[in-house]
C-alpha positions in Angstrom: -26.2 -4.8 -1.0 -24.2 -2.0 -3.1 -24.8 -1.9 -6.5 -21.7 0.0 -7.4 -21.9 -1.1 -11.2 -21.2 2.4 -12.8 -18.2 4.4 -13.8 -17.1 7.9 -12.8 -16.0 9.1 -16.6 -15.7 12.6 -17.2 -17.9 13.9 -14.0 -20.5 11.3 -14.7 -21.5 8.1 -13.4 -21.8 6.5 -16.6 -22.7 2.5 -17.4 -19.3 0.1 -19.0 -20.0 -0.2 -22.8 -20.3 -4.0 -22.7 -21.8 -4.6 -19.1 -19.7 -7.5 -17.0 -20.8 -8.3 -13.8 -18.8 -9.2 -10.1 -20.2 -10.2 -7.0 -18.0 -8.4 -4.3 -17.6 -10.8 -1.6 -17.4 -10.0 2.4 -14.7 -12.1 3.7 -16.1 -12.3 6.8 -19.0 -13.9 5.9 -18.4 -15.4 2.5 -21.5 -14.0 1.4 -22.3 -11.4 -1.5 -22.1 -7.5 -0.1 -22.2 -5.6 -3.6 -21.3 -5.8 -7.2 -19.6 -4.1 -9.7 -18.7 -4.0 -13.2 -15.7 -5.1 -15.0 -14.3 -3.0 -17.6 -13.1 -3.3 -20.9 -10.7 -1.7 -23.0 -13.1 0.9 -24.3 -13.6 2.3 -20.7 -10.3 2.9 -20.7 -10.1 4.0 -23.7 -13.1 6.9 -22.5 -11.9 7.5 -19.1 -8.0 8.7 -20.5 -9.7 10.5 -23.4 -11.3 12.4 -20.5 -8.2 12.9 -18.6 -6.6 14.1 -21.3 -8.5 16.3 -22.7 -9.2 18.2 -18.8 -5.4 18.1 -18.6 -4.3 21.7 -20.2 -6.7 23.4 -18.4 -6.4 21.8 -15.0 -2.3 22.0 -15.2 -2.5 25.5 -15.8 -4.3 25.6 -12.7 -2.8 27.8 -9.9 -1.0 26.5 -6.4 -3.9 28.7 -4.5 -6.7 26.6 -6.6 -5.2 23.4 -6.2 -5.3 24.4 -2.0 -8.6 25.3 -1.9 -9.4 22.1 -4.1 -8.1 19.9 -1.5 -9.2 21.6 1.4 -12.6 21.2 0.0 -12.2 17.1 -0.7 -10.6 17.0 2.8 -13.8 18.7 4.6 -16.2 16.5 2.7 -13.8 13.3 3.6 -13.9 14.2 7.3 -17.7 14.7 7.1 -17.8 10.9 5.3 -14.9 9.4 7.3 -17.7 6.8 9.2 -19.0 5.8 5.9 -15.4 5.0 4.4 -14.9 2.9 7.2 -18.1 1.0 7.2 -17.3 0.3 3.5 -13.2 -1.1 4.6 -15.0 -3.4 7.1 -17.0 -5.0 4.5 -15.2 -5.0 1.3 -12.1 -6.5 3.5 -13.2 -7.8 6.8 -11.2 -4.8 8.6 -12.1 -5.3 12.5 -14.2 -2.0 13.2 -11.4 -0.7 15.5 -8.9 -0.8 12.9 -11.2 0.5 10.0 -11.9 3.3 12.2 -8.8 4.1 13.7 -6.4 3.6 11.1 -7.8 2.4 7.6 -9.9 5.6 7.5 -8.1 8.1 9.2 -4.8 7.4 6.7 -6.6 9.0 4.0 -6.9 12.2 5.6 -3.7 12.1 6.8 -2.5 12.3 3.3 -4.7 15.0 2.6 -3.3 16.8 5.3 0.5 16.4 4.8 -0.2 16.9 0.8 -1.4 20.3 1.7 0.9 21.8 3.8 3.9 20.1 1.4 1.9 22.0 -1.5 1.6 25.5 0.3 5.7 26.3 -0.1 6.3 23.6 -2.8 9.2 24.5 -5.0 7.8 24.4 -8.3 10.9 26.8 -9.8 14.1 27.4 -9.1 16.8 29.8 -10.5 19.9 28.2 -11.4 22.3 30.7 -12.4 21.4 31.5 -15.8 18.8 28.4 -16.3 15.2 28.5 -15.1 14.5 24.7 -13.5 10.9 24.2 -13.6 9.0 21.6 -12.4 5.6 20.4 -14.8 2.7 18.1 -13.6 3.9 15.2 -16.0 0.1 14.4 -17.7 -2.6 11.6 -17.5 -1.9 9.6 -14.8 -3.0 5.5 -14.4 -3.4 4.8 -10.3 -3.6 0.9 -10.2 -4.4 -0.3 -6.3 -4.8 -2.8 -4.4 -7.2 -4.2 -1.3 -5.1 -4.6 1.9 -5.4 -0.4 2.7 -7.4 0.9 0.0 -7.9 3.6 1.1 -4.2 4.7 1.8 -3.1 3.5 -1.5 -5.7 5.4 -3.2 -4.9 8.6 -1.1 -1.6 8.6 -1.5 -1.5 8.6 -5.3 -4.6 10.2 -6.0 -4.0 13.5 -3.5 -0.2 14.5 -4.6 -1.4 13.6 -8.5 -3.9 16.3 -8.0 -1.6 18.8 -5.8 0.9 19.2 -8.7 -1.5 19.9 -11.6 -2.1 15.9 -13.4 -5.6 14.2 -14.6 -6.0 10.4 -13.8 -7.8 7.0 -14.4 -7.9 5.2 -10.9 -8.4 1.7 -10.9 -9.0 0.1 -7.7 -9.1 -4.0 -6.9 -11.9 -5.3 -7.9 -12.1 -7.5 -4.9 -12.2 -4.0 -2.1 -14.0 -1.3 -4.7 -16.6 -0.1 -2.3 -14.1 2.5 -0.5 -13.1 3.7 -3.7 -16.3 4.4 -4.9 -17.3 6.5 -1.8 -13.8 8.1 -2.4 -15.2 9.0 -5.8 -18.0 10.7 -4.6 -16.1 12.4 -2.1 -13.8 14.0 -5.2 -17.6 14.7 -7.1 -18.9 16.5 -4.1 -15.5 18.1 -3.6 -15.9 19.7 -7.3 -12.7 18.5 -8.5 -13.3 19.7 -12.3 -14.8 16.9 -15.4 -12.3 14.5 -16.7 -9.2 15.3 -13.7 -10.5 12.5 -11.8 -11.8 9.1 -13.4 -13.0 5.8 -11.9 -12.5 2.4 -13.6 -13.0 -1.0 -12.3 -12.1 -4.1 -13.5 -9.5 -6.8 -13.4 -5.4 -6.4 -13.7 -6.0 -8.2 -17.2 -7.9 -6.1 -19.2 -8.6 -2.8 -17.1 -4.9 -2.7 -15.2 -3.2 -4.0 -18.7 -4.8 -1.7 -21.0 -4.1 1.3 -18.6 -0.4 0.8 -18.9 0.1 0.1 -22.1 -2.4 3.1 -23.4 -0.5 5.9 -25.6 -2.2 8.6 -23.7 -0.9 7.9 -20.4 1.9 9.4 -19.5 2.6 7.2 -15.9 1.4 4.4 -14.4 1.4 4.1 -10.8 1.1 0.8 -9.4 1.0 -1.1 -5.6 0.5 -5.0 -5.7 2.4 -7.9 -6.0 6.2 -8.0 -7.6 5.0 -10.9 -10.1 2.0 -7.8 -11.4 4.2 -5.2 -11.2 6.6 -6.6 -13.8 3.6 -7.5 -16.2 2.9 -3.7 -15.8 6.6 -2.5 -16.1 6.3 -4.8 -20.3 2.8 -3.6 -20.7 4.5 0.0 -20.3 7.8 -0.3 -21.9 6.8 -0.4 -25.8 5.4 3.8 -24.8 8.3 4.2 -23.0 5.8 5.8 -20.1 7.3 6.5 -16.4 6.0 3.7 -14.1 6.2 4.0 -10.5 6.0 0.6 -8.4 5.1 -0.3 -4.6 5.5 -3.9 -4.8 6.7 -6.9 -2.3 8.5 -7.0 0.7 9.6 -9.7 3.2 10.8 -6.9 6.1 13.3 -7.9 8.4 13.0 -7.4 12.4 16.4 -7.2 14.0 16.0 -7.7 17.6 19.5 -6.9 19.0 20.8 -8.4 22.1 20.7 -4.9 24.2 17.0 -5.2 23.3 14.4 -5.1 25.7 13.0 -8.6 24.5 10.0 -8.9 25.8 8.6 -5.7 24.9 10.6 -6.3 21.1 8.8 -9.8 21.0 5.3 -8.8 21.6 5.6 -5.6 19.7 6.9 -7.7 16.8 4.4 -10.8 17.0 1.3 -7.6 17.2 3.0 -5.2 14.4 3.0 -8.8 11.6 -0.5 -9.6 13.2 -1.9 -6.1 12.6 -4.4 -5.9 9.2 -4.2 -9.8 9.6 -1.0 -9.6 8.0 -1.7 -7.9 4.7 0.8 -5.6 5.2 4.2 -4.9 2.7 5.8 -3.6 5.0 5.1 -5.9 8.1 8.0 -7.2 9.7 7.9 -11.0 9.1 11.3 -12.4 9.3 12.0 -11.8 12.9 16.2 -12.0 13.8 17.4 -12.8 17.4 20.6 -13.6 18.9 20.9 -17.9 18.8 21.4 -17.2 23.3 17.7 -16.1 23.3 16.4 -18.6 20.8 14.5 -20.5 23.3 13.3 -17.4 25.7 11.8 -16.0 22.1 10.3 -19.4 21.7 7.9 -18.9 24.8 7.4 -14.7 24.3 6.2 -15.0 21.0 3.8 -17.8 21.9 2.2 -15.8 24.6 1.8 -12.9 23.0 -0.5 -14.7 20.1 -2.5 -15.7 23.0 -3.5 -12.4 23.3 -4.1 -12.4 19.1 -7.8 -12.9 19.2 -9.5 -13.6 15.5 -12.9 -12.7 15.0 -15.8 -11.1 13.0 -16.6 -7.3 12.8 -18.7 -5.8 15.9 -16.9 -8.7 18.5 -13.8 -8.0 20.4 -11.7 -9.3 17.5 -7.8 -8.2 17.5 -7.9 -9.3 14.2 -10.2 -10.1 11.1 -10.2 -12.5 8.0 -7.7 -12.2 5.1 -9.6 -10.8 1.7 -10.3 -13.8 -0.4 -10.5 -17.4 -0.6 -7.6 -17.7 -2.6 -5.2 -15.7 -0.8 -6.4 -18.1 2.1 -5.6 -20.9 0.5 -2.5 -19.3 -0.6 -2.1 -18.5 2.8 -2.7 -22.0 4.2 -0.7 -23.9 1.8 2.7 -21.6 2.8 2.2 -23.0 6.6 1.8 -26.3 5.3 5.2 -25.9 3.4 6.5 -24.2 6.7 5.7 -27.4 8.7 6.8 -29.9 6.0 10.3 -27.8 5.5 11.3 -28.2 8.8 10.3 -25.2 11.3 9.4 -25.3 14.3 5.7 -24.5 14.9 5.6 -22.0 18.1 1.7 -21.0 17.8 -1.0 -21.5 14.7 -1.1 -23.6 12.1 -3.3 -24.9 9.2 -7.2 -24.5 9.3 -9.3 -21.8 10.6 -9.4 -20.8 14.4 -11.3 -22.6 16.7 -15.1 -21.7 16.3 -14.9 -19.7 13.2 -16.7 -22.0 10.7 -17.0 -19.3 8.3 -15.0 -16.7 7.1 -12.0 -16.7 5.8 -9.7 -16.6 9.1 -6.4 -17.9 9.7 -4.7 -19.1 12.6 -2.0 -16.4 13.7 0.7 -18.3 13.0 4.4 -18.4 14.4 7.4 -20.3 13.0 10.9 -20.6 14.8 14.3 -22.1 13.8 13.7 -20.8 10.3 16.3 -20.6 8.3 17.7 -18.4 5.3 16.8 -21.6 2.7 12.8 -22.1 3.8 10.1 -21.0 1.7 8.6 -19.2 4.8 11.8 -17.2 4.6 11.7 -15.8 0.9 8.4 -15.8 0.0 5.7 -12.8 0.6 3.5 -14.7 2.9 0.6 -11.8 2.6 -0.6 -13.2 6.0 -0.7 -13.5 10.0 2.8 -15.6 9.9 5.8 -15.0 11.3 8.9 -16.4 10.5 11.9 -15.9 13.8 15.6 -16.5 12.5 18.4 -17.0 14.9 22.3 -15.1 14.2 25.2 -15.7 16.2 26.5 -11.9 15.7 25.5 -8.9 14.4 27.3 -9.7 11.0 25.2 -13.0 10.4 21.8 -10.6 11.6 22.5 -8.4 8.7 23.4 -10.8 5.9 20.4 -12.8 6.2 18.3 -9.3 6.7 19.6 -8.5 3.4 19.3 -11.9 2.0 15.9 -11.1 0.1 15.2 -10.2 -3.3 12.9 -7.3 -1.3 14.0 -4.3 0.1 10.7 -2.6 1.6 11.2 -2.1 5.0 13.6 -3.4 8.0 12.7 -2.9 11.9 16.0 -2.4 14.4 14.9 -3.0 18.5 18.1 -1.7 20.7 18.3 -0.6 23.9 20.7 1.8 22.8 19.5 4.5 20.0 22.9 4.8 18.8 23.8 0.7 18.4 20.4 1.2 16.1 21.2 3.6 13.9 24.4 1.6 13.2 23.0 -1.2 12.4 19.9 0.5 10.7 22.1 2.2 8.5 24.0 -1.2 7.3 19.8 -3.1 5.9 19.2 -1.9 2.8 15.7 -1.0 2.6 13.6 1.7 1.6 12.2 2.5 5.4 13.8 1.7 8.8 11.7 2.3 11.7 13.6 1.8 14.6 12.0 1.1 17.8 8.8 0.7 17.1 8.6 4.3 16.1 4.9 5.3 14.9 5.0 6.3 10.9 5.6 9.7 9.4 3.2 10.9 6.7 6.2 13.0 5.7 8.8 10.3 5.3 9.2 8.8 1.7 7.2 5.5 1.1 9.3 2.9 -1.3 11.6 0.1 -1.6 14.9 -1.0 -2.6 15.6 -3.8 -5.1 12.8 -5.9 -6.3 10.2 -3.9 -3.9 9.7 -1.6 -6.6 10.9 2.2 -7.4 10.0 5.8 -6.5 8.8 7.1 -3.8 5.2 7.6 -1.8 4.2 9.6 0.6 5.2 13.1 1.5 6.7 16.1 -0.6 8.7 13.6 -2.3 5.6 12.0 -4.0 5.4 15.1 -5.6 8.2 14.3 -7.5 6.9 11.5 -9.2 4.2 13.1 -11.1 6.4 16.3 -12.3 8.4 16.2 -15.3 11.8 19.2 -15.2 12.3 21.0 -17.7 15.5 23.1 -18.0 14.6 26.9 -19.7 18.2 27.6 -20.3 19.6 31.2 -21.0 15.9 32.0 -19.0 18.1 35.1 -17.7 20.6 36.6 -19.6 24.5 36.2 -19.1 26.1 38.8 -16.9 27.8 41.6 -18.8 
């Protein structure tokens, strides 16, 4: 049983002003795995005050001092990475292999990427007689979700530290264990008091208080589009910068010249990874109508290789994170059936032999049309919608027929062909032929998938203000 009831404010572990204990449920067992406290507006005030007080000193540190700090954090993270992986497995039910090979290592990857970017980042540039400088924006509120918990913490905290900002982190109250370990790592690495602060809590209370707070200069939020809209509304009164990474309904266009068997198998595997709880997941597979029946057979065969089960087993996927998520996914699967989509695999209920835990049957629908609910709503579970197209122009129209624009995928046997189609998809990241992630590539979306970018050097810009010193150099005689 993990007891993580204290908050981290101004370099110390402190009790909340008004304790409100919350049980944290292990979704693989449906049993209590630990406890935290939910914070209040008073806790937010204390954390923001600490960050504000620390800002003048930390924002004046040199590049070399911040590089040394990030390297110390990276070393401490490496020492405790196995603990981080175990925490992620416990808080969200991630299979051991996924926690150890992807969920935890992604934190180290963001640290390494930021260290390299910081070494030569241009904070100043002379344009004629004007000096353009990039300065840390100030106190940042960082609000993160539960699906890739360390990823979303690291890709906000690390660039903020790199450029000299101070911050308050509110991780998801559903999966808070890895955030606690992250905080212990930063403390052990010597992050100065007040630079990083942790307050647990829910969105309507702590998230809203951070978004409204007049001493917060930026809110960086990752989560649902619905919640992102509320964050923006809360922040509007103080005209603070709002950076958002929100929902997605990403298309995966399989072109006629692709290796169909390989493309379908990889597409199914990709949506099922992390139990479908990935905002960039290729949830809409677009296939030529002439290949529709073959695609159904290939998708069914691919699903048969997906095994749902508890950590410690040979499972390919684990549970979804909570009862609320399980209920939502079950409802959407039923809606897909009711609206006439063809059920290729899976369906409602738990997988056979799993009577405990929030497990969802790996589910594939075919003959999905653009007007169906499962083609439009972000399900955030292991559910794939296969959609048919008659020509590439129709495929591109279907791909872009969504309020989201976070990611897109193109599969083709001809790289130039894939590049041509890629340019017509309205999304922030396009993966060609199942390319692996690039930690230097900007991450973020078009339309209702958010604004701003994370990952790599471009992430630094989100945490910087631009100042123009006109007349910095004398005009030529």
